[in-house]
Structures are given as structure tokens and as C-alpha cells.
All heavy atoms as TSV, in Angstrom:
chain	resi	resn	atom	element	x	y	z
A	1	MET	N	N	6.628	9.952	-8.776
A	1	MET	CA	C	5.729	8.807	-8.618
A	1	MET	C	C	5.935	8.219	-7.221
A	1	MET	O	O	7.054	8.092	-6.739
A	1	MET	CB	C	6.018	7.769	-9.685
A	1	MET	CG	C	5.251	6.475	-9.478
A	1	MET	SD	S	5.597	5.260	-10.756
A	1	MET	CE	C	3.956	5.022	-11.327
A	2	ILE	N	N	4.842	7.866	-6.598
A	2	ILE	CA	C	4.887	7.208	-5.297
A	2	ILE	C	C	4.931	5.699	-5.532
A	2	ILE	O	O	4.015	5.117	-6.081
A	2	ILE	CB	C	3.655	7.559	-4.439
A	2	ILE	CG1	C	3.503	9.070	-4.267
A	2	ILE	CG2	C	3.724	6.854	-3.088
A	2	ILE	CD1	C	4.589	9.734	-3.485
A	3	LYS	N	N	6.027	5.088	-5.125
A	3	LYS	CA	C	6.196	3.631	-5.235
A	3	LYS	C	C	5.790	3.004	-3.913
A	3	LYS	O	O	5.779	3.663	-2.870
A	3	LYS	CB	C	7.663	3.281	-5.535
A	3	LYS	CG	C	8.175	3.807	-6.842
A	3	LYS	CD	C	7.707	2.942	-7.959
A	3	LYS	CE	C	8.418	3.311	-9.253
A	3	LYS	NZ	N	8.278	2.300	-10.250
A	4	ASN	N	N	5.456	1.718	-3.947
A	4	ASN	CA	C	5.108	1.045	-2.698
A	4	ASN	C	C	5.591	-0.406	-2.717
A	4	ASN	O	O	5.871	-0.963	-3.760
A	4	ASN	CB	C	3.603	1.125	-2.426
A	4	ASN	CG	C	2.782	0.297	-3.384
A	4	ASN	OD1	O	2.815	-0.917	-3.344
A	4	ASN	ND2	N	2.038	0.968	-4.256
A	5	ARG	N	N	5.660	-0.972	-1.514
A	5	ARG	CA	C	6.090	-2.356	-1.337
A	5	ARG	C	C	4.923	-3.219	-0.833
A	5	ARG	O	O	5.135	-4.267	-0.223
A	5	ARG	CB	C	7.238	-2.411	-0.317
A	5	ARG	CG	C	8.465	-1.656	-0.742
A	5	ARG	CD	C	9.568	-1.686	0.313
A	5	ARG	NE	N	9.866	-3.035	0.719
A	5	ARG	CZ	C	9.887	-3.460	1.975
A	5	ARG	NH1	N	9.635	-2.649	2.975
A	5	ARG	NH2	N	10.168	-4.705	2.262
A	6	ILE	N	N	3.716	-2.784	-1.081
A	6	ILE	CA	C	2.540	-3.450	-0.496
A	6	ILE	C	C	2.450	-4.917	-0.889
A	6	ILE	O	O	2.260	-5.771	-0.024
A	6	ILE	CB	C	1.250	-2.684	-0.872
A	6	ILE	CG1	C	1.266	-1.307	-0.199
A	6	ILE	CG2	C	0.015	-3.470	-0.470
A	6	ILE	CD1	C	0.141	-0.400	-0.615
A	7	LYS	N	N	2.584	-5.210	-2.160
A	7	LYS	CA	C	2.466	-6.622	-2.579
A	7	LYS	C	C	3.528	-7.493	-1.917
A	7	LYS	O	O	3.227	-8.580	-1.433
A	7	LYS	CB	C	2.558	-6.723	-4.102
A	7	LYS	CG	C	2.294	-8.125	-4.598
A	7	LYS	CD	C	2.218	-8.177	-6.101
A	7	LYS	CE	C	1.881	-9.576	-6.567
A	7	LYS	NZ	N	1.715	-9.656	-8.012
A	8	ILE	N	N	4.752	-7.004	-1.870
A	8	ILE	CA	C	5.851	-7.762	-1.236
A	8	ILE	C	C	5.547	-7.999	0.238
A	8	ILE	O	O	5.690	-9.111	0.742
A	8	ILE	CB	C	7.182	-6.977	-1.384
A	8	ILE	CG1	C	7.600	-6.921	-2.850
A	8	ILE	CG2	C	8.284	-7.613	-0.530
A	8	ILE	CD1	C	8.673	-5.902	-3.152
A	9	LEU	N	N	5.096	-6.944	0.918
A	9	LEU	CA	C	4.796	-7.058	2.351
A	9	LEU	C	C	3.632	-8.007	2.608
A	9	LEU	O	O	3.645	-8.776	3.566
A	9	LEU	CB	C	4.508	-5.667	2.934
A	9	LEU	CG	C	5.707	-4.710	2.917
A	9	LEU	CD1	C	5.240	-3.286	3.210
A	9	LEU	CD2	C	6.764	-5.153	3.898
A	10	ARG	N	N	2.621	-7.964	1.737
A	10	ARG	CA	C	1.479	-8.882	1.869
A	10	ARG	C	C	1.916	-10.322	1.743
A	10	ARG	O	O	1.561	-11.184	2.547
A	10	ARG	CB	C	0.426	-8.615	0.777
A	10	ARG	CG	C	-0.575	-7.609	1.051
A	10	ARG	CD	C	-1.751	-7.641	0.070
A	10	ARG	NE	N	-1.434	-7.844	-1.330
A	10	ARG	CZ	C	-1.466	-9.011	-1.956
A	10	ARG	NH1	N	-1.789	-10.121	-1.339
A	10	ARG	NH2	N	-1.177	-9.097	-3.245
A	11	VAL	N	N	2.723	-10.599	0.710
A	11	VAL	CA	C	3.185	-11.959	0.457
A	11	VAL	C	C	4.030	-12.475	1.619
A	11	VAL	O	O	3.890	-13.629	2.038
A	11	VAL	CB	C	3.958	-12.028	-0.881
A	11	VAL	CG1	C	4.649	-13.363	-1.071
A	11	VAL	CG2	C	3.006	-11.746	-2.050
A	12	GLU	N	N	4.886	-11.611	2.153
A	12	GLU	CA	C	5.720	-12.005	3.300
A	12	GLU	C	C	4.870	-12.439	4.490
A	12	GLU	O	O	5.274	-13.285	5.277
A	12	GLU	CB	C	6.622	-10.855	3.734
A	12	GLU	CG	C	7.760	-10.577	2.785
A	12	GLU	CD	C	8.575	-9.358	3.178
A	12	GLU	OE1	O	8.191	-8.621	4.119
A	12	GLU	OE2	O	9.608	-9.131	2.526
A	13	ARG	N	N	3.693	-11.832	4.614
A	13	ARG	CA	C	2.812	-12.125	5.751
A	13	ARG	C	C	1.711	-13.137	5.402
A	13	ARG	O	O	0.845	-13.403	6.217
A	13	ARG	CB	C	2.178	-10.830	6.242
A	13	ARG	CG	C	3.181	-9.937	6.959
A	13	ARG	CD	C	2.691	-8.491	7.014
A	13	ARG	NE	N	3.599	-7.652	7.765
A	13	ARG	CZ	C	4.762	-7.185	7.327
A	13	ARG	NH1	N	5.183	-7.507	6.123
A	13	ARG	NH2	N	5.515	-6.415	8.085
A	14	ASN	N	N	1.728	-13.639	4.167
A	14	ASN	CA	C	0.683	-14.545	3.690
A	14	ASN	C	C	-0.710	-13.928	3.775
A	14	ASN	O	O	-1.677	-14.612	4.099
A	14	ASN	CB	C	0.721	-15.883	4.437
A	14	ASN	CG	C	1.991	-16.649	4.166
A	14	ASN	OD1	O	2.440	-16.725	3.025
A	14	ASN	ND2	N	2.585	-17.185	5.195
A	15	TRP	N	N	-0.797	-12.625	3.484
A	15	TRP	CA	C	-2.080	-11.924	3.466
A	15	TRP	C	C	-2.608	-11.870	2.045
A	15	TRP	O	O	-1.845	-11.669	1.096
A	15	TRP	CB	C	-1.937	-10.490	3.942
A	15	TRP	CG	C	-1.610	-10.303	5.389
A	15	TRP	CD1	C	-1.458	-11.254	6.348
A	15	TRP	CD2	C	-1.394	-9.050	6.043
A	15	TRP	NE1	N	-1.157	-10.669	7.543
A	15	TRP	CE2	C	-1.117	-9.319	7.391
A	15	TRP	CE3	C	-1.396	-7.729	5.614
A	15	TRP	CZ2	C	-0.850	-8.317	8.321
A	15	TRP	CZ3	C	-1.134	-6.734	6.522
A	15	TRP	CH2	C	-0.878	-7.025	7.874
A	16	THR	N	N	-3.902	-11.993	1.908
A	16	THR	CA	C	-4.540	-11.763	0.619
A	16	THR	C	C	-4.801	-10.270	0.478
A	16	THR	O	O	-4.719	-9.518	1.463
A	16	THR	CB	C	-5.872	-12.524	0.508
A	16	THR	OG1	O	-6.774	-11.976	1.500
A	16	THR	CG2	C	-5.680	-14.024	0.708
A	17	GLN	N	N	-5.170	-9.857	-0.710
A	17	GLN	CA	C	-5.581	-8.460	-0.907
A	17	GLN	C	C	-6.803	-8.164	-0.054
A	17	GLN	O	O	-6.917	-7.067	0.504
A	17	GLN	CB	C	-5.872	-8.207	-2.388
A	17	GLN	CG	C	-4.618	-8.256	-3.228
A	17	GLN	CD	C	-4.899	-8.324	-4.713
A	17	GLN	OE1	O	-5.933	-8.850	-5.125
A	17	GLN	NE2	N	-3.974	-7.840	-5.501
A	18	GLU	N	N	-7.677	-9.132	0.066
A	18	GLU	CA	C	-8.882	-8.975	0.893
A	18	GLU	C	C	-8.515	-8.757	2.359
A	18	GLU	O	O	-9.120	-7.918	3.041
A	18	GLU	CB	C	-9.782	-10.198	0.744
A	18	GLU	CG	C	-11.113	-10.077	1.447
A	18	GLU	CD	C	-12.044	-9.063	0.809
A	18	GLU	OE1	O	-12.008	-8.891	-0.430
A	18	GLU	OE2	O	-12.817	-8.433	1.555
A	19	THR	N	N	-7.533	-9.482	2.857
A	19	THR	CA	C	-7.087	-9.328	4.240
A	19	THR	C	C	-6.615	-7.899	4.500
A	19	THR	O	O	-7.018	-7.271	5.479
A	19	THR	CB	C	-5.957	-10.320	4.571
A	19	THR	OG1	O	-6.418	-11.649	4.341
A	19	THR	CG2	C	-5.484	-10.191	6.006
A	20	LEU	N	N	-5.747	-7.401	3.638
A	20	LEU	CA	C	-5.258	-6.027	3.801
A	20	LEU	C	C	-6.405	-5.036	3.695
A	20	LEU	O	O	-6.493	-4.103	4.495
A	20	LEU	CB	C	-4.173	-5.707	2.776
A	20	LEU	CG	C	-3.634	-4.279	2.832
A	20	LEU	CD1	C	-3.037	-3.956	4.208
A	20	LEU	CD2	C	-2.630	-4.046	1.728
A	21	ALA	N	N	-7.272	-5.241	2.742
A	21	ALA	CA	C	-8.419	-4.342	2.559
A	21	ALA	C	C	-9.245	-4.254	3.838
A	21	ALA	O	O	-9.627	-3.150	4.265
A	21	ALA	CB	C	-9.276	-4.820	1.395
A	22	GLU	N	N	-9.511	-5.381	4.459
A	22	GLU	CA	C	-10.298	-5.399	5.698
A	22	GLU	C	C	-9.559	-4.680	6.828
A	22	GLU	O	O	-10.188	-3.959	7.613
A	22	GLU	CB	C	-10.607	-6.836	6.116
A	22	GLU	CG	C	-11.612	-7.512	5.213
A	22	GLU	CD	C	-11.790	-8.992	5.498
A	22	GLU	OE1	O	-11.156	-9.509	6.462
A	22	GLU	OE2	O	-12.567	-9.642	4.781
A	23	LYS	N	N	-8.245	-4.843	6.896
A	23	LYS	CA	C	-7.472	-4.214	7.968
A	23	LYS	C	C	-7.463	-2.696	7.873
A	23	LYS	O	O	-7.366	-2.025	8.901
A	23	LYS	CB	C	-6.033	-4.733	7.954
A	23	LYS	CG	C	-5.894	-6.176	8.429
A	23	LYS	CD	C	-4.446	-6.622	8.388
A	23	LYS	CE	C	-4.283	-8.028	8.876
A	23	LYS	NZ	N	-4.493	-8.210	10.301
A	24	VAL	N	N	-7.528	-2.162	6.657
A	24	VAL	CA	C	-7.462	-0.703	6.503
A	24	VAL	C	C	-8.788	-0.065	6.097
A	24	VAL	O	O	-8.864	1.154	5.964
A	24	VAL	CB	C	-6.343	-0.279	5.529
A	24	VAL	CG1	C	-4.989	-0.690	6.066
A	24	VAL	CG2	C	-6.556	-0.816	4.146
A	25	GLY	N	N	-9.826	-0.874	5.905
A	25	GLY	CA	C	-11.151	-0.338	5.638
A	25	GLY	C	C	-11.380	0.145	4.221
A	25	GLY	O	O	-12.078	1.136	3.992
A	26	ILE	N	N	-10.793	-0.569	3.256
A	26	ILE	CA	C	-11.004	-0.246	1.848
A	26	ILE	C	C	-11.423	-1.511	1.104
A	26	ILE	O	O	-11.457	-2.588	1.680
A	26	ILE	CB	C	-9.742	0.368	1.189
A	26	ILE	CG1	C	-8.549	-0.590	1.252
A	26	ILE	CG2	C	-9.397	1.699	1.840
A	26	ILE	CD1	C	-7.296	-0.089	0.526
A	27	SER	N	N	-11.725	-1.367	-0.170
A	27	SER	CA	C	-12.123	-2.525	-0.967
A	27	SER	C	C	-10.890	-3.263	-1.497
A	27	SER	O	O	-9.796	-2.698	-1.575
A	27	SER	CB	C	-12.978	-2.088	-2.160
A	27	SER	OG	O	-12.198	-1.352	-3.087
A	28	ARG	N	N	-11.092	-4.504	-1.852
A	28	ARG	CA	C	-10.031	-5.293	-2.463
A	28	ARG	C	C	-9.584	-4.634	-3.770
A	28	ARG	O	O	-8.403	-4.614	-4.116
A	28	ARG	CB	C	-10.531	-6.719	-2.719
A	28	ARG	CG	C	-9.491	-7.636	-3.342
A	28	ARG	CD	C	-10.062	-9.054	-3.500
A	28	ARG	NE	N	-9.420	-9.711	-4.612
A	28	ARG	CZ	C	-9.805	-9.634	-5.900
A	28	ARG	NH1	N	-10.866	-8.945	-6.230
A	28	ARG	NH2	N	-9.149	-10.275	-6.838
A	29	GLN	N	N	-10.551	-4.088	-4.499
A	29	GLN	CA	C	-10.236	-3.410	-5.764
A	29	GLN	C	C	-9.316	-2.216	-5.544
A	29	GLN	O	O	-8.441	-1.934	-6.370
A	29	GLN	CB	C	-11.518	-2.971	-6.472
A	29	GLN	CG	C	-12.343	-4.117	-7.026
A	29	GLN	CD	C	-13.141	-4.866	-5.969
A	29	GLN	OE1	O	-13.320	-4.412	-4.844
A	29	GLN	NE2	N	-13.634	-6.051	-6.330
A	30	ALA	N	N	-9.493	-1.518	-4.418
A	30	ALA	CA	C	-8.611	-0.384	-4.105
A	30	ALA	C	C	-7.192	-0.868	-3.853
A	30	ALA	O	O	-6.223	-0.239	-4.297
A	30	ALA	CB	C	-9.145	0.383	-2.908
A	31	VAL	N	N	-7.046	-1.989	-3.154
A	31	VAL	CA	C	-5.713	-2.568	-2.920
A	31	VAL	C	C	-5.063	-2.911	-4.261
A	31	VAL	O	O	-3.894	-2.597	-4.476
A	31	VAL	CB	C	-5.789	-3.812	-2.008
A	31	VAL	CG1	C	-4.426	-4.508	-1.913
A	31	VAL	CG2	C	-6.282	-3.442	-0.609
A	32	ILE	N	N	-5.822	-3.525	-5.138
A	32	ILE	CA	C	-5.295	-3.876	-6.468
A	32	ILE	C	C	-4.805	-2.618	-7.192
A	32	ILE	O	O	-3.711	-2.597	-7.755
A	32	ILE	CB	C	-6.368	-4.592	-7.318
A	32	ILE	CG1	C	-6.683	-5.969	-6.722
A	32	ILE	CG2	C	-5.932	-4.716	-8.775
A	32	ILE	CD1	C	-7.933	-6.618	-7.300
A	33	SER	N	N	-5.611	-1.568	-7.172
A	33	SER	CA	C	-5.246	-0.317	-7.864
A	33	SER	C	C	-4.001	0.313	-7.280
A	33	SER	O	O	-3.161	0.830	-8.016
A	33	SER	CB	C	-6.416	0.682	-7.781
A	33	SER	OG	O	-7.504	0.211	-8.528
A	34	ILE	N	N	-3.847	0.265	-5.958
A	34	ILE	CA	C	-2.652	0.823	-5.318
A	34	ILE	C	C	-1.425	-0.006	-5.690
A	34	ILE	O	O	-0.379	0.541	-6.036
A	34	ILE	CB	C	-2.833	0.906	-3.793
A	34	ILE	CG1	C	-3.937	1.910	-3.439
A	34	ILE	CG2	C	-1.509	1.303	-3.112
A	34	ILE	CD1	C	-4.397	1.837	-1.991
A	35	GLU	N	N	-1.555	-1.314	-5.644
A	35	GLU	CA	C	-0.423	-2.180	-5.994
A	35	GLU	C	C	0.016	-2.014	-7.442
A	35	GLU	O	O	1.203	-2.132	-7.754
A	35	GLU	CB	C	-0.794	-3.645	-5.748
A	35	GLU	CG	C	-0.864	-4.030	-4.301
A	35	GLU	CD	C	-1.145	-5.505	-4.061
A	35	GLU	OE1	O	-1.428	-6.253	-5.030
A	35	GLU	OE2	O	-1.091	-5.909	-2.899
A	36	LYS	N	N	-0.924	-1.722	-8.325
A	36	LYS	CA	C	-0.606	-1.570	-9.745
A	36	LYS	C	C	-0.314	-0.125	-10.132
A	36	LYS	O	O	-0.206	0.194	-11.314
A	36	LYS	CB	C	-1.758	-2.112	-10.602
A	36	LYS	CG	C	-1.906	-3.614	-10.489
A	36	LYS	CD	C	-2.961	-4.123	-11.439
A	36	LYS	CE	C	-3.009	-5.640	-11.408
A	36	LYS	NZ	N	-3.926	-6.185	-12.402
A	37	TYR	N	N	-0.220	0.769	-9.133
A	37	TYR	CA	C	0.086	2.184	-9.350
A	37	TYR	C	C	-0.963	2.899	-10.186
A	37	TYR	O	O	-0.669	3.882	-10.850
A	37	TYR	CB	C	1.481	2.359	-9.968
A	37	TYR	CG	C	2.578	1.742	-9.144
A	37	TYR	CD1	C	3.215	0.588	-9.585
A	37	TYR	CD2	C	2.934	2.289	-7.931
A	37	TYR	CE1	C	4.219	-0.003	-8.811
A	37	TYR	CE2	C	3.937	1.709	-7.158
A	37	TYR	CZ	C	4.564	0.567	-7.608
A	37	TYR	OH	O	5.544	-0.009	-6.838
A	38	LYS	N	N	-2.195	2.428	-10.146
A	38	LYS	CA	C	-3.276	3.109	-10.840
A	38	LYS	C	C	-3.953	4.138	-9.929
A	38	LYS	O	O	-4.704	4.977	-10.389
A	38	LYS	CB	C	-4.320	2.097	-11.329
A	38	LYS	CG	C	-3.789	1.197	-12.417
A	38	LYS	CD	C	-4.825	0.244	-12.908
A	38	LYS	CE	C	-4.254	-0.635	-14.017
A	38	LYS	NZ	N	-5.223	-1.584	-14.527
A	39	TYR	N	N	-3.664	4.029	-8.632
A	39	TYR	CA	C	-4.248	4.922	-7.625
A	39	TYR	C	C	-3.207	5.183	-6.562
A	39	TYR	O	O	-2.555	4.258	-6.078
A	39	TYR	CB	C	-5.497	4.254	-7.026
A	39	TYR	CG	C	-6.060	4.968	-5.818
A	39	TYR	CD1	C	-6.722	6.173	-5.948
A	39	TYR	CD2	C	-5.938	4.422	-4.553
A	39	TYR	CE1	C	-7.245	6.826	-4.842
A	39	TYR	CE2	C	-6.454	5.062	-3.437
A	39	TYR	CZ	C	-7.104	6.267	-3.593
A	39	TYR	OH	O	-7.606	6.901	-2.503
A	40	THR	N	N	-3.029	6.459	-6.225
A	40	THR	CA	C	-2.137	6.842	-5.146
A	40	THR	C	C	-2.983	7.091	-3.902
A	40	THR	O	O	-3.891	7.916	-3.947
A	40	THR	CB	C	-1.344	8.123	-5.497
A	40	THR	OG1	O	-0.599	7.877	-6.692
A	40	THR	CG2	C	-0.398	8.513	-4.380
A	41	PRO	N	N	-2.721	6.382	-2.827
A	41	PRO	CA	C	-3.558	6.548	-1.633
A	41	PRO	C	C	-3.380	7.916	-0.996
A	41	PRO	O	O	-2.319	8.541	-1.131
A	41	PRO	CB	C	-3.068	5.446	-0.696
A	41	PRO	CG	C	-1.666	5.193	-1.107
A	41	PRO	CD	C	-1.637	5.427	-2.591
A	42	SER	N	N	-4.400	8.376	-0.305
A	42	SER	CA	C	-4.299	9.611	0.466
A	42	SER	C	C	-3.260	9.405	1.571
A	42	SER	O	O	-2.894	8.267	1.887
A	42	SER	CB	C	-5.657	9.958	1.096
A	42	SER	OG	O	-5.988	8.984	2.082
A	43	LEU	N	N	-2.827	10.491	2.146
A	43	LEU	CA	C	-1.852	10.394	3.226
A	43	LEU	C	C	-2.443	9.608	4.398
A	43	LEU	O	O	-1.754	8.765	4.991
A	43	LEU	CB	C	-1.436	11.797	3.672
A	43	LEU	CG	C	-0.293	11.888	4.675
A	43	LEU	CD1	C	0.948	11.176	4.152
A	43	LEU	CD2	C	0.014	13.349	4.950
A	44	GLU	N	N	-3.702	9.843	4.706
A	44	GLU	CA	C	-4.363	9.114	5.797
A	44	GLU	C	C	-4.367	7.612	5.524
A	44	GLU	O	O	-4.040	6.808	6.394
A	44	GLU	CB	C	-5.786	9.617	5.984
A	44	GLU	CG	C	-6.534	8.911	7.101
A	44	GLU	CD	C	-7.957	9.410	7.270
A	44	GLU	OE1	O	-8.378	10.333	6.540
A	44	GLU	OE2	O	-8.646	8.867	8.130
A	45	LEU	N	N	-4.736	7.234	4.307
A	45	LEU	CA	C	-4.770	5.818	3.946
A	45	LEU	C	C	-3.371	5.216	3.955
A	45	LEU	O	O	-3.170	4.097	4.408
A	45	LEU	CB	C	-5.438	5.613	2.590
A	45	LEU	CG	C	-5.509	4.188	2.082
A	45	LEU	CD1	C	-6.182	3.257	3.091
A	45	LEU	CD2	C	-6.245	4.158	0.734
A	46	ALA	N	N	-2.386	5.964	3.491
A	46	ALA	CA	C	-1.006	5.488	3.495
A	46	ALA	C	C	-0.554	5.182	4.927
A	46	ALA	O	O	0.087	4.157	5.178
A	46	ALA	CB	C	-0.081	6.510	2.841
A	47	PHE	N	N	-0.909	6.050	5.877
A	47	PHE	CA	C	-0.566	5.801	7.274
A	47	PHE	C	C	-1.287	4.555	7.793
A	47	PHE	O	O	-0.698	3.763	8.541
A	47	PHE	CB	C	-0.907	7.008	8.155
A	47	PHE	CG	C	0.196	8.027	8.223
A	47	PHE	CD1	C	0.078	9.235	7.563
A	47	PHE	CD2	C	1.340	7.778	8.974
A	47	PHE	CE1	C	1.089	10.190	7.633
A	47	PHE	CE2	C	2.356	8.728	9.049
A	47	PHE	CZ	C	2.222	9.936	8.376
A	48	LYS	N	N	-2.537	4.367	7.415
A	48	LYS	CA	C	-3.287	3.180	7.850
A	48	LYS	C	C	-2.643	1.907	7.314
A	48	LYS	O	O	-2.549	0.907	8.019
A	48	LYS	CB	C	-4.740	3.255	7.383
A	48	LYS	CG	C	-5.586	4.232	8.146
A	48	LYS	CD	C	-7.005	4.226	7.625
A	48	LYS	CE	C	-7.881	5.216	8.345
A	48	LYS	NZ	N	-9.264	5.211	7.829
A	49	ILE	N	N	-2.187	1.958	6.067
A	49	ILE	CA	C	-1.534	0.797	5.466
A	49	ILE	C	C	-0.231	0.502	6.209
A	49	ILE	O	O	0.057	-0.651	6.557
A	49	ILE	CB	C	-1.286	1.022	3.955
A	49	ILE	CG1	C	-2.633	1.052	3.215
A	49	ILE	CG2	C	-0.363	-0.060	3.383
A	49	ILE	CD1	C	-2.546	1.540	1.779
A	50	GLY	N	N	0.548	1.538	6.477
A	50	GLY	CA	C	1.781	1.352	7.241
A	50	GLY	C	C	1.502	0.747	8.615
A	50	GLY	O	O	2.196	-0.182	9.041
A	51	LYS	N	N	0.478	1.241	9.278
A	51	LYS	CA	C	0.115	0.740	10.607
A	51	LYS	C	C	-0.317	-0.731	10.525
A	51	LYS	O	O	0.021	-1.530	11.400
A	51	LYS	CB	C	-1.004	1.584	11.196
A	51	LYS	CG	C	-1.329	1.240	12.627
A	51	LYS	CD	C	-2.367	2.199	13.202
A	51	LYS	CE	C	-2.671	1.830	14.646
A	51	LYS	NZ	N	-3.617	2.748	15.253
A	52	ALA	N	N	-1.052	-1.091	9.490
A	52	ALA	CA	C	-1.483	-2.493	9.324
A	52	ALA	C	C	-0.278	-3.419	9.241
A	52	ALA	O	O	-0.306	-4.532	9.768
A	52	ALA	CB	C	-2.354	-2.629	8.081
A	53	PHE	N	N	0.783	-2.960	8.586
A	53	PHE	CA	C	2.006	-3.748	8.463
A	53	PHE	C	C	2.937	-3.561	9.666
A	53	PHE	O	O	4.004	-4.181	9.726
A	53	PHE	CB	C	2.760	-3.404	7.182
A	53	PHE	CG	C	2.105	-3.894	5.922
A	53	PHE	CD1	C	1.685	-3.000	4.936
A	53	PHE	CD2	C	1.911	-5.239	5.696
A	53	PHE	CE1	C	1.094	-3.444	3.765
A	53	PHE	CE2	C	1.323	-5.704	4.521
A	53	PHE	CZ	C	0.906	-4.803	3.563
A	54	ASP	N	N	2.569	-2.676	10.569
A	54	ASP	CA	C	3.402	-2.330	11.730
A	54	ASP	C	C	4.745	-1.779	11.267
A	54	ASP	O	O	5.808	-2.110	11.793
A	54	ASP	CB	C	3.592	-3.537	12.661
A	54	ASP	CG	C	4.076	-3.137	14.046
A	54	ASP	OD1	O	3.766	-2.002	14.480
A	54	ASP	OD2	O	4.759	-3.941	14.695
A	55	LEU	N	N	4.685	-0.913	10.246
A	55	LEU	CA	C	5.862	-0.278	9.679
A	55	LEU	C	C	5.617	1.215	9.533
A	55	LEU	O	O	4.478	1.666	9.497
A	55	LEU	CB	C	6.177	-0.860	8.291
A	55	LEU	CG	C	6.571	-2.324	8.221
A	55	LEU	CD1	C	6.607	-2.794	6.772
A	55	LEU	CD2	C	7.915	-2.547	8.885
A	56	SER	N	N	6.702	1.965	9.413
A	56	SER	CA	C	6.556	3.399	9.169
A	56	SER	C	C	6.181	3.619	7.705
A	56	SER	O	O	6.353	2.743	6.847
A	56	SER	CB	C	7.855	4.127	9.492
A	56	SER	OG	O	8.828	3.845	8.522
A	57	LEU	N	N	5.700	4.798	7.448
A	57	LEU	CA	C	5.287	5.166	6.093
A	57	LEU	C	C	6.420	4.975	5.085
A	57	LEU	O	O	6.201	4.444	3.998
A	57	LEU	CB	C	4.835	6.627	6.123
A	57	LEU	CG	C	3.978	7.141	5.002
A	57	LEU	CD1	C	2.666	6.393	4.945
A	57	LEU	CD2	C	3.726	8.615	5.179
A	58	VAL	N	N	7.626	5.371	5.458
A	58	VAL	CA	C	8.758	5.268	4.529
A	58	VAL	C	C	9.230	3.844	4.309
A	58	VAL	O	O	9.967	3.577	3.365
A	58	VAL	CB	C	9.944	6.174	4.953
A	58	VAL	CG1	C	9.546	7.639	4.904
A	58	VAL	CG2	C	10.460	5.801	6.311
A	59	ASP	N	N	8.805	2.933	5.167
A	59	ASP	CA	C	9.134	1.517	4.944
A	59	ASP	C	C	8.183	0.870	3.942
A	59	ASP	O	O	8.474	-0.204	3.420
A	59	ASP	CB	C	9.091	0.735	6.265
A	59	ASP	CG	C	10.225	1.110	7.194
A	59	ASP	OD1	O	11.306	1.483	6.700
A	59	ASP	OD2	O	10.029	1.020	8.421
A	60	VAL	N	N	7.061	1.527	3.681
A	60	VAL	CA	C	6.071	1.000	2.747
A	60	VAL	C	C	6.079	1.794	1.431
A	60	VAL	O	O	5.972	1.215	0.363
A	60	VAL	CB	C	4.648	1.036	3.365
A	60	VAL	CG1	C	3.614	0.477	2.390
A	60	VAL	CG2	C	4.610	0.285	4.677
A	61	PHE	N	N	6.230	3.096	1.533
A	61	PHE	CA	C	6.139	3.985	0.369
A	61	PHE	C	C	7.440	4.749	0.155
A	61	PHE	O	O	8.151	5.060	1.098
A	61	PHE	CB	C	5.008	5.003	0.565
A	61	PHE	CG	C	3.655	4.381	0.659
A	61	PHE	CD1	C	3.120	4.064	1.896
A	61	PHE	CD2	C	2.912	4.112	-0.481
A	61	PHE	CE1	C	1.865	3.482	1.987
A	61	PHE	CE2	C	1.656	3.527	-0.388
A	61	PHE	CZ	C	1.129	3.215	0.853
A	62	SER	N	N	7.721	5.062	-1.111
A	62	SER	CA	C	8.874	5.897	-1.435
A	62	SER	C	C	8.516	6.778	-2.628
A	62	SER	O	O	7.625	6.449	-3.425
A	62	SER	CB	C	10.101	5.054	-1.752
A	62	SER	OG	O	9.870	4.251	-2.894
A	63	PHE	N	N	9.211	7.885	-2.739
A	63	PHE	CA	C	8.968	8.823	-3.835
A	63	PHE	C	C	10.108	8.740	-4.829
A	63	PHE	O	O	11.278	8.791	-4.448
A	63	PHE	CB	C	8.859	10.253	-3.296
A	63	PHE	CG	C	8.722	11.294	-4.357
A	63	PHE	CD1	C	7.538	11.457	-5.054
A	63	PHE	CD2	C	9.797	12.093	-4.690
A	63	PHE	CE1	C	7.424	12.413	-6.051
A	63	PHE	CE2	C	9.705	13.050	-5.690
A	63	PHE	CZ	C	8.504	13.210	-6.359
A	64	GLU	N	N	9.748	8.587	-6.077
A	64	GLU	CA	C	10.748	8.586	-7.159
A	64	GLU	C	C	10.358	9.631	-8.180
A	64	GLU	O	O	9.235	9.600	-8.687
A	64	GLU	CB	C	10.826	7.211	-7.813
A	64	GLU	CG	C	11.406	6.144	-6.923
A	64	GLU	CD	C	11.590	4.823	-7.656
A	64	GLU	OE1	O	11.555	4.798	-8.900
A	64	GLU	OE2	O	11.761	3.808	-6.963
A	65	GLU	N	N	11.253	10.542	-8.431
A	65	GLU	CA	C	10.967	11.581	-9.417
A	65	GLU	C	C	10.948	10.972	-10.813
A	65	GLU	O	O	11.764	10.109	-11.144
A	65	GLU	CB	C	11.996	12.698	-9.346
A	65	GLU	CG	C	11.877	13.496	-8.059
A	65	GLU	CD	C	12.669	14.787	-8.113
A	65	GLU	OE1	O	12.710	15.424	-9.181
A	65	GLU	OE2	O	13.224	15.126	-7.076
A	66	GLU	N	N	9.992	11.430	-11.584
A	66	GLU	CA	C	9.895	10.944	-12.971
A	66	GLU	C	C	10.908	11.663	-13.826
A	66	GLU	O	O	11.127	12.862	-13.680
A	66	GLU	CB	C	8.478	11.175	-13.488
A	66	GLU	CG	C	7.444	10.374	-12.730
A	66	GLU	CD	C	6.039	10.583	-13.268
A	66	GLU	OE1	O	5.897	10.929	-14.454
A	66	GLU	OE2	O	5.096	10.388	-12.485
A	67	GLU	N	N	11.548	10.922	-14.704
A	67	GLU	CA	C	12.533	11.528	-15.612
A	67	GLU	C	C	11.816	12.351	-16.658
A	67	GLU	O	O	10.751	11.987	-17.122
A	67	GLU	CB	C	13.374	10.440	-16.264
A	67	GLU	CG	C	14.228	9.691	-15.260
A	67	GLU	CD	C	15.092	8.656	-15.952
A	67	GLU	OE1	O	15.407	8.815	-17.147
A	67	GLU	OE2	O	15.476	7.687	-15.291
A	68	GLN	N	N	12.461	13.452	-17.038
A	68	GLN	CA	C	11.830	14.344	-18.036
A	68	GLN	C	C	12.559	14.308	-19.329
A	68	GLN	O	O	13.600	13.934	-19.524
A	68	GLN	CB	C	11.796	15.755	-17.500
A	68	GLN	CG	C	10.927	15.807	-16.261
A	68	GLN	CD	C	10.598	17.267	-15.883
A	68	GLN	OE1	O	10.690	18.168	-16.693
A	68	GLN	NE2	N	10.214	17.456	-14.657
């Protein structure tokens, strides 16, 4: 599973979901889905999100293997 710190990073910067959506060119609903792990962003979108926060991809996203 791809985990993310998007909500935490948004709150630290006092950004709304709409603000982040505008910065990366997606809908607010897409931001909600990513934050709730209902949608995994493409690699291109993940890089855009990292760039919006001025962070590397690994500072925003991490991979956790699911237990079997």
C-alpha cells in the first residue's frame, strides 16, 4: 500500500484541499480520495504533489507491504 502524508503537510501549510488541487491541476475530490487511500496517484501526479510541497517523493509517499 502506498501511504502518504498529504493531509499533514497541507495542515502544516494552512492549505485547503482546494489549494493543493489547484497547485497540481486536479479536483478537490481527487485530493480527498488520495488522502483517504481510495485512489493511488500516478507517478507523474505523485511528483507534482511532492513539487507543490517542495519535498521529494519519499518525503510525501511511502510504501508499506500488506500483511498476508
